[in-house]
LUMLUM-938364 format. One line per field, with one value per residue (C-alpha): residue in three letters; x, z, y. Coordinates in steps of 0.2 Angstrom, whole numbers, plus 5000, padded with zeros to 4 digits. Example, Ala and Ser with C-alpha at 12.3 -4.5 7.8 and 13.67 -1.06 7.14 Angstrom:
REM LUMLUM-938364
r ALA_SER
c1 5062_5068
c3 5039_5036
c2 4978_4995
//
This chain:
REM LUMLUM-938364
r UNK_UNK_UNK_UNK_UNK_UNK_UNK_UNK_UNK_UNK_UNK_UNK_UNK_UNK_UNK_UNK_UNK_UNK_UNK_UNK_UNK_UNK_UNK_UNK_UNK_UNK_UNK_UNK_UNK_UNK_UNK_UNK_UNK_UNK_UNK_UNK_UNK_UNK_UNK_UNK_UNK_UNK_UNK_UNK_UNK_UNK_UNK_UNK_UNK_UNK_UNK_UNK_UNK_UNK_UNK_UNK_UNK_UNK_UNK_UNK_UNK_UNK_UNK_UNK_UNK_UNK_UNK_UNK_UNK_UNK_UNK_UNK_UNK_UNK_UNK_UNK_UNK_UNK_UNK_UNK_UNK_UNK_UNK_UNK_UNK_UNK_UNK_UNK_UNK_UNK_UNK_UNK_UNK_UNK_UNK_UNK_UNK_UNK_UNK_UNK_UNK_UNK_UNK_UNK_UNK_UNK_UNK_UNK_UNK_UNK_UNK_UNK_UNK_UNK_UNK_UNK_UNK_UNK_UNK_UNK_UNK_UNK_UNK_UNK_UNK_UNK_UNK_UNK_UNK_UNK_UNK_UNK_UNK_UNK_UNK_UNK_UNK_UNK_UNK_UNK_UNK_UNK_UNK_UNK_UNK_UNK_UNK_UNK_UNK_UNK_UNK_UNK_UNK_UNK_UNK_UNK_UNK_UNK_UNK_UNK_UNK_UNK_UNK_UNK_UNK_UNK_UNK_UNK_UNK_UNK_UNK_UNK_UNK_UNK_UNK_UNK_UNK_UNK_UNK_UNK_UNK_UNK_UNK_UNK_UNK_UNK_UNK_UNK_UNK_UNK_UNK_UNK_UNK_UNK_UNK_UNK_UNK_UNK_UNK_UNK_UNK_UNK_UNK_UNK_UNK_UNK_UNK_UNK_UNK_UNK_UNK_UNK_UNK_UNK_UNK_UNK_UNK_UNK_UNK_UNK_UNK_UNK_UNK_UNK_UNK_UNK_UNK_UNK_UNK_UNK_UNK_UNK_UNK_UNK_UNK_UNK_UNK_UNK_UNK_UNK_UNK_UNK_UNK_UNK_UNK_UNK_UNK_UNK_UNK_UNK_UNK_UNK_UNK_UNK_UNK_UNK_UNK_UNK_UNK_UNK_UNK_UNK_UNK_UNK_UNK_UNK_UNK_UNK_UNK_UNK_UNK_UNK_UNK_UNK_UNK_UNK_UNK_UNK_UNK_UNK_UNK_UNK_UNK_UNK_UNK_UNK_UNK_UNK_UNK_UNK_UNK_UNK_UNK_UNK_UNK_UNK_UNK_UNK_UNK_UNK_UNK_UNK_UNK_UNK_UNK_UNK_UNK_UNK_UNK_UNK_UNK_UNK_UNK_UNK_UNK_UNK_UNK_UNK_UNK_UNK_UNK_UNK_UNK_UNK_UNK_UNK_UNK_UNK_UNK_UNK_UNK_UNK_UNK_UNK_UNK_UNK_UNK_UNK_UNK_UNK_UNK_UNK_UNK_UNK_UNK_UNK_UNK_UNK_UNK_UNK_UNK_UNK_UNK_UNK_UNK_UNK_UNK_UNK_UNK_UNK_UNK_UNK_UNK_UNK_UNK_UNK_UNK_UNK_UNK_UNK_UNK_UNK_UNK_UNK_UNK_UNK_UNK_UNK_UNK_UNK_UNK_UNK_UNK_UNK_UNK_UNK_UNK_UNK_UNK_UNK_UNK_UNK_UNK_UNK_UNK_UNK_UNK_UNK_UNK_UNK_UNK_UNK_UNK_UNK_UNK_UNK_UNK_UNK_UNK_UNK_UNK_UNK_UNK_UNK_UNK_UNK_UNK_UNK_UNK_UNK_UNK_UNK_UNK_UNK_UNK_UNK_UNK_UNK_UNK_UNK_UNK_UNK_UNK_UNK_UNK_UNK_UNK_UNK_UNK_UNK_UNK_UNK_UNK_UNK_UNK_UNK_UNK_UNK_UNK_UNK_UNK_UNK_UNK_UNK_UNK_UNK_UNK_UNK_UNK_UNK_UNK_UNK_UNK_UNK_UNK_UNK_UNK_UNK_UNK_UNK_UNK_UNK_UNK_UNK_UNK_UNK_UNK_UNK_UNK_UNK_UNK_UNK_UNK_UNK_UNK_UNK_UNK_UNK_UNK_UNK_UNK_UNK_UNK_UNK_UNK_UNK_UNK_UNK_UNK_UNK_UNK_UNK_UNK_UNK_UNK_UNK_UNK_UNK_UNK_UNK_UNK_UNK_UNK_UNK_UNK_UNK_UNK_UNK_UNK_UNK_UNK_UNK_UNK_UNK_UNK_UNK_UNK_UNK_UNK_UNK_UNK_UNK_UNK_UNK_UNK_UNK_UNK_UNK_UNK_UNK_UNK_UNK_UNK_UNK_UNK_UNK_UNK_UNK_UNK_UNK_UNK_UNK_UNK
c1 4900_4916_4932_4950_4948_4934_4922_4905_4894_4876_4867_4849_4841_4827_4817_4805_4791_4795_4784_4792_4793_4787_4804_4796_4787_4801_4813_4801_4801_4820_4819_4808_4818_4833_4824_4818_4836_4845_4832_4836_4855_4860_4876_4872_4855_4855_4840_4836_4843_4837_4828_4824_4817_4810_4813_4812_4811_4812_4811_4807_4826_4824_4817_4830_4819_4817_4835_4838_4824_4832_4849_4840_4832_4848_4856_4839_4840_4858_4855_4844_4858_4865_4865_4866_4873_4864_4867_4854_4851_4849_4852_4868_4873_4889_4893_4903_4903_4902_4893_4876_4872_4868_4875_4864_4873_4872_4879_4885_4876_4882_4883_4874_4886_4882_4897_4895_4903_4897_4891_4883_4895_4885_4869_4856_4848_4839_4821_4812_4828_4835_4847_4859_4846_4850_4865_4883_4892_4902_4920_4922_4926_4937_4929_4924_4930_4917_4919_4935_4927_4932_4914_4912_4895_4888_4872_4860_4867_4885_4883_4876_4892_4903_4912_4912_4893_4887_4889_4888_4894_4885_4900_4919_4921_4917_4915_4914_4930_4938_4932_4938_4956_4955_4954_4934_4931_4911_4901_4884_4873_4857_4845_4828_4827_4810_4800_4800_4793_4805_4821_4822_4835_4845_4847_4852_4864_4872_4875_4881_4893_4899_4901_4911_4922_4928_4927_4918_4901_4888_4872_4858_4845_4830_4816_4798_4782_4774_4779_4767_4770_4784_4783_4798_4798_4810_4819_4834_4847_4865_4878_4894_4911_4908_4892_4880_4863_4862_4847_4832_4820_4802_4796_4782_4782_4792_4803_4817_4830_4846_4858_4875_4881_4893_4879_4867_4868_4865_4848_4842_4836_4825_4806_4799_4793_4776_4761_4758_4771_4763_4746_4756_4764_4749_4740_4754_4754_4736_4737_4751_4745_4729_4736_4750_4738_4726_4712_4702_4689_4690_4676_4678_4667_4662_4659_4657_4673_4690_4699_4687_4684_4703_4705_4691_4696_4714_4706_4697_4713_4722_4708_4695_4676_4669_4681_4677_4661_4657_4646_4639_4632_4623_4619_4606_4620_4626_4623_4612_4628_4639_4626_4622_4641_4645_4632_4638_4656_4650_4642_4656_4667_4655_4656_4644_4636_4626_4618_4616_4609_4616_4604_4596_4611_4619_4603_4604_4622_4616_4602_4613_4627_4612_4613_4631_4635_4618_4606_4609_4624_4640_4652_4667_4661_4645_4655_4666_4651_4646_4663_4665_4647_4654_4669_4659_4647_4661_4671_4655_4654_4672_4670_4655_4661_4680_4683_4698_4693_4702_4704_4705_4713_4726_4744_4739_4725_4734_4749_4739_4726_4711_4705_4695_4702_4691_4681_4688_4705_4697_4703_4716_4727_4728_4730_4733_4742_4757_4749_4746_4730_4737_4743_4727_4720_4734_4730_4712_4716_4728_4714_4703_4716_4707_4689_4680_4680_4679_4665_4671_4659_4669_4685_4677_4668_4677_4683_4673_4671_4652_4651_4641_4631_4641_4657_4673_4691_4697_4687_4700_4715_4725_4721_4730_4742_4748_4747_4755_4772_4773_4770_4783_4796_4794_4791_4801_4815_4815_4815_4811_4797_4809_4816_4800_4794_4810_4804_4789_4776_4765_4773_4757_4750_4767_4769_4751_4753_4770_4761_4746_4759_4767_4750_4743_4757_4746_4733_4746_4753_4736_4733_4733_4748_4750_4759_4775_4777_4787_4804_4796_4780_4771_4773_4789_4801_4793_4799_4793_4788_4771_4774_4786_4780_4785_4797_4806_4801
c3 5161_5168_5166_5169_5187_5188_5193_5185_5179_5181_5167_5167_5149_5151_5135_5138_5127_5126_5121_5107_5114_5132_5141_5158_5156_5148_5162_5176_5167_5167_5187_5190_5181_5190_5207_5201_5194_5212_5220_5208_5211_5194_5192_5175_5166_5148_5140_5121_5109_5113_5129_5134_5118_5112_5094_5081_5088_5070_5070_5088_5088_5080_5096_5108_5123_5118_5118_5134_5143_5137_5145_5161_5162_5160_5174_5185_5181_5185_5202_5205_5199_5216_5219_5201_5185_5168_5150_5144_5126_5124_5112_5116_5109_5100_5105_5089_5078_5062_5057_5064_5082_5090_5093_5096_5112_5125_5143_5157_5173_5190_5207_5201_5186_5168_5156_5137_5132_5115_5101_5086_5071_5058_5053_5042_5029_5019_5020_5036_5043_5041_5056_5046_5045_5063_5070_5068_5067_5083_5082_5100_5098_5114_5127_5144_5160_5172_5186_5178_5162_5146_5137_5119_5118_5100_5095_5083_5065_5072_5073_5056_5045_5048_5031_5033_5034_5022_5003_5001_5015_5017_5027_5026_5045_5056_5074_5082_5075_5081_5099_5100_5092_5107_5121_5122_5131_5131_5117_5121_5108_5111_5097_5090_5075_5067_5065_5047_5043_5040_5047_5064_5059_5049_5064_5075_5064_5061_5079_5082_5069_5076_5093_5085_5074_5088_5101_5113_5122_5114_5122_5112_5120_5107_5109_5109_5105_5091_5086_5072_5057_5066_5076_5087_5092_5106_5105_5115_5116_5122_5115_5122_5114_5103_5096_5105_5109_5128_5131_5120_5127_5122_5105_5105_5124_5138_5148_5161_5163_5173_5165_5169_5154_5164_5172_5157_5145_5126_5120_5107_5094_5090_5092_5075_5064_5056_5051_5070_5071_5058_5068_5084_5076_5069_5086_5096_5081_5084_5103_5104_5091_5099_5116_5113_5103_5116_5108_5118_5105_5086_5073_5058_5042_5038_5020_5023_5015_5021_5024_5035_5044_5048_5053_5065_5073_5075_5083_5095_5100_5102_5112_5118_5111_5122_5113_5095_5084_5068_5056_5039_5025_5012_4996_4983_4974_4991_4992_5006_5011_5014_5028_5035_5036_5043_5057_5061_5063_5074_5084_5085_5090_5103_5097_5095_5077_5068_5050_5040_5023_5011_4996_5000_5003_4986_4976_4984_4977_4960_4961_4966_4952_4938_4932_4930_4925_4918_4924_4926_4930_4931_4929_4942_4948_4955_4962_4971_4978_4986_4994_4999_5007_5018_5022_5027_5038_5047_5049_5058_5070_5074_5076_5087_5098_5098_5091_5079_5061_5055_5036_5029_5012_5010_5001_4985_4982_4989_4977_4961_4967_4969_4982_4983_4990_5005_5004_5009_5012_5025_5043_5056_5054_5038_5047_5033_5021_5022_5021_5004_4999_5000_5017_5024_5020_5030_5044_5043_5045_5059_5068_5066_5071_5088_5083_5069_5073_5055_5046_5034_5021_5020_5017_5003_4994_4979_4983_4977_4980_4978_4970_4954_4951_4949_4952_4956_4959_4945_4933_4936_4942_4940_4952_4968_4968_4952_4958_4974_4968_4955_4968_4979_4966_4960_4976_4989_4978_4966_4950_4934_4923_4912_4926_4933_4915_4913_4928_4917_4921_4907_4899_4897_4915_4922_4913_4917_4935_4936_4926_4940_4954_4947_4943_4960_4970_4973_4982_4993_4997_5006_5015_5034_5042_5040_5050_5043_5042_5026_5019_5010_5016_5007_5018_5026_5018_5001_4994_4975_4966_4960_4944_4935_4916_4906_4915_4909_4922
c2 4507_4502_4514_4511_4513_4500_4513_4514_4528_4527_4536_4540_4542_4555_4553_4567_4576_4595_4609_4620_4637_4634_4635_4636_4620_4612_4617_4612_4595_4594_4599_4586_4573_4578_4574_4557_4554_4558_4547_4533_4534_4542_4550_4559_4563_4565_4575_4577_4590_4609_4602_4620_4628_4612_4607_4614_4632_4639_4658_4660_4660_4678_4684_4690_4689_4670_4667_4677_4667_4650_4655_4660_4644_4635_4645_4641_4622_4621_4627_4612_4599_4597_4578_4573_4581_4582_4585_4598_4605_4623_4639_4648_4665_4666_4683_4685_4700_4688_4673_4667_4673_4656_4639_4624_4619_4605_4610_4600_4606_4601_4608_4626_4628_4626_4622_4621_4604_4603_4615_4606_4605_4598_4608_4599_4609_4596_4590_4597_4604_4622_4624_4634_4647_4652_4642_4644_4627_4623_4618_4611_4592_4590_4577_4584_4575_4570_4557_4552_4549_4558_4560_4565_4574_4576_4583_4573_4576_4575_4556_4555_4557_4541_4539_4519_4519_4532_4530_4549_4560_4576_4585_4585_4582_4567_4576_4558_4553_4570_4566_4548_4555_4568_4555_4552_4535_4537_4544_4553_4559_4569_4571_4576_4564_4563_4547_4540_4523_4510_4518_4510_4496_4508_4520_4507_4498_4514_4518_4500_4502_4519_4511_4496_4506_4517_4503_4515_4513_4525_4532_4540_4550_4555_4567_4560_4569_4578_4596_4603_4592_4581_4566_4560_4542_4541_4524_4530_4517_4512_4501_4494_4495_4480_4487_4477_4484_4485_4495_4501_4513_4512_4520_4534_4536_4546_4535_4536_4522_4522_4511_4503_4494_4484_4475_4474_4459_4463_4463_4451_4465_4479_4477_4473_4487_4487_4496_4497_4511_4522_4520_4525_4540_4547_4544_4553_4567_4570_4570_4581_4594_4596_4597_4609_4620_4621_4609_4596_4590_4586_4586_4573_4574_4556_4551_4532_4530_4522_4539_4547_4532_4529_4547_4546_4529_4537_4553_4542_4532_4549_4559_4546_4544_4558_4570_4567_4571_4563_4573_4565_4577_4568_4576_4571_4560_4552_4533_4526_4517_4532_4537_4521_4515_4532_4530_4512_4517_4531_4519_4506_4521_4527_4545_4559_4559_4570_4571_4587_4585_4598_4597_4613_4623_4617_4621_4639_4640_4635_4647_4662_4657_4655_4673_4671_4653_4648_4635_4616_4606_4617_4601_4601_4617_4609_4595_4607_4617_4601_4599_4617_4616_4602_4612_4627_4617_4608_4623_4632_4617_4620_4638_4637_4622_4625_4607_4606_4600_4586_4584_4567_4567_4555_4557_4549_4562_4577_4572_4573_4587_4575_4586_4603_4618_4625_4609_4592_4601_4613_4609_4612_4596_4584_4568_4556_4569_4559_4542_4534_4526_4508_4512_4519_4502_4494_4505_4500_4482_4486_4496_4480_4468_4464_4468_4475_4493_4500_4491_4478_4485_4501_4492_4483_4497_4505_4522_4537_4555_4554_4571_4565_4549_4533_4542_4531_4537_4527_4538_4551_4541_4525_4511_4515_4500_4508_4527_4524_4517_4531_4544_4537_4535_4553_4562_4552_4546_4560_4549_4558_4550_4541_4531_4526_4521_4510_4501_4494_4507_4513_4528_4539_4535_4540_4557_4561_4558_4568_4582_4581_4582_4597_4606_4603_4612_4628_4617_4609_4625_4630_4614_4612_4606_4587_4573_4567_4548_4545_4551_4565_4573_4588_4603_4611_4597_4599_4616_4616_4631_4634_4644_4633_4635_4620_4608_4593_4579
//
């Protein structure tokens, strides 16, 4: 990137995978990257948002010792920045008597000194974000001079409020505009922006428009990795002053690249986004959740259906076949196909596989309940006893072996409550909880793109919970090609029933689905953490009350 003096500035984009809360390991990774950058001849290394604490640190920020250790680590890292400078994200005490106690900050470290160059001004509180809970908005917009370059450093959301690109602005200030007005000649944004299917082009177009409007080069460095429910896809990038994409880092992987835009031709465009990105996001989410929580093995209940098959295949991709166990638990109403198809899937995935019949266990529940509920079929209660028996057995295996139980319910089922608390909802991670049923089939076809990993018979069979003879999902639910769009419009787009009906959907069906979504909130509140891949996932970004009475929906 050539300045007025003709000098260049070699910038290293350090797209790293941090561990939330593990300040020591994050600091170690920063130091190792600095050594690598110095050997590569970089002048400046740029790291993601909240590099030292990991993102999001949530209520760890309430712990004074955590904040203090973060500041100590910043000073320790700065001592290692002798031959190369860096922009490092961290938490900074405000030392003010009023307002929140902390800033979300980025410091320039160089030659043993750390200087705060940016404090995040725009603090998101929508969806999964709640930064105003802990942070005070920053007010520093002036550029910082480094190697004769006035650099405007911003943090994530600060770049997302361009008045010319958004139809509805969330904030009354544009930090980037202020930095340029104050003389910034180079814009650098560090971020922790979670993955969301279908948003790649929007982000790139917005960044390009910002660079073009201000006629300034723009460098963005985004976090990569999974932290609880959130998956960060990386994709760090650089744009020249005309808004041309000159560098694109990989998605879903750590990367390190030294760029000099004066010698890099514009790229032809972004990699195409498709269902493969959701696959890579879920694999990364499983792997990092397991690794960062200290698990090395997973167990999956295999029903012979599409959801458990896709969950198991994703687990194998994330952990390897030697770290996954499949368990089939037939009851008296299970079809022979459910067992045989599960066994064939396990054979193709090359995983450990066990069969545990549950008829005697279920019968013992019936005998124990007979004095209270009477003899014979108990209806839905009998169906749920089967599901909870399976949940109990799987959790026993998990407890004994130390393997994490992956629950297999998809977003469509969870949305309308077509799932059993403490049964198929049991587990430590709900892998498909943000994946609609129709997308589950897309994932299965993607998994099978090179060879038939998931037996075709599993994709072809009609979905069924198999908790009573002849049961089919459509006995209780609309077909998924109708159900999924209704859920998407109501949950992700926040449309009321009347607006969905106006688009041509059957009024009775829409009203019934919306009522089911509302009534199932108590179940979702108790489910395992899920991996977010859409614009609105159930979990921390979905904050609906349980006791709502009669609502107008």
